[in-house]
N, C-alpha and C positions, 0 to 999 in steps of 0.2 A: 338812352345812354349818353353820358356827357362826352364832350370832345376829348377831354383828357383821359377818360377811361378807355376810349377808342384808341388813343395813341399808345397806350401801354398794355393793350390786350395781347394775347399770345399770337394773334394773327396779324402782325405788323408788316410782314413781307419785306423786312429790312434788307434782304438780299438784293433788292433793286436799287437801293441807295448806294452810291459810290462815294467813298471818302477820298478826297484828292489832296495831295501835298500842295503847298503854296505855289510852287513852280508849275505844276501840271494845271492847277486851277487857273493861274494867270494866263498861261498859254491858251487855254480853251476859251476864256472870256475875251481875249484880245484877237483871236484868230477866226471866230465865228459869231454869228448872231445868236444870242442866247437871252434868256430872262435871267437877270442878275438881281437877286433879292437879298436885302439886308433885313433880317428879322429882329433887330435890336429896337430899343425904344427910340422915339424921335430925338431925345436929348443925346443919346449915344451916337446916333446917325449924324446929327449936327456937329458933334465934336470931331468927326472924321469918318470917311467911308470910302469904299472902292469906287473909282470913277465909273459912272454909268449905272450904278445900283439904284434901285428904288427901295424905299423904306416901307415895309409891311410889318408892323410891330406884332410879333407872335403873342405877346401878352394881351393885346387888344383883339380878342377872338372875332368879334363881329366884323371889324375892319379888315383883319387878316383874311378871313374867309371871303369877303367881298372882293378883295384884291386878287386872291388866288383864283377865284371863279372866272375872272376876266382873261386868264392866261390860256394859251393853247396847250392842251394836255399832251400833245405829241412833240412839242418843242422841248429842247433842253432847258432845265431850270437849275441854276446854280445858287446855292444858299450859303449864307454865313451869318454868324452872330459874333459875340465878343470872344468866347472861348471854345465854342463847338457844341455846347449842351443844348441850347435852344434850337439851333439849326438842325441838330440831330432829331429832335422831336418834331420840328416843322417838316423835315424831310419825310419822316414816317407818315405824317399826316397827308402830305402830297401823294405819296404812293397809295395810301388808302383811298384817296379821291380819284385815282386812276391815272396819275401822271406816270409816264413811261421812263423818262430820262431825268433822274434827280441826282444832283451832285452836291456834296457838302465839303466846305473848306476845313481841312484838318487843323485844329487849333484855333479856328476863328480869326477874327480881325486882329487879335493880339499877336498872331503868328504872321500877319501880313507884313 
């Protein structure tokens, strides 16, 4: 089964992904130690990103998976993209991989 078919299967467990407003997201990433992941392309990341974020391009699946596998599944993971669509898909993928605390920035970086 391909990674994208897994993402969009009926068993996505999306109840575990929490969508956060800009203010709540910002408060969380500045007040605690978290994994902050920008899932946009390297060009988008280079054009501007949230301080402290690491870039794991969701469209480059082998690199994305390698980067995700290095993270602690019990730690909080905060994701964002440009508009919220890619990070929504990436969030579902992380939940399927067993991550417990996954948070997504509502509206993405364009809402930042």
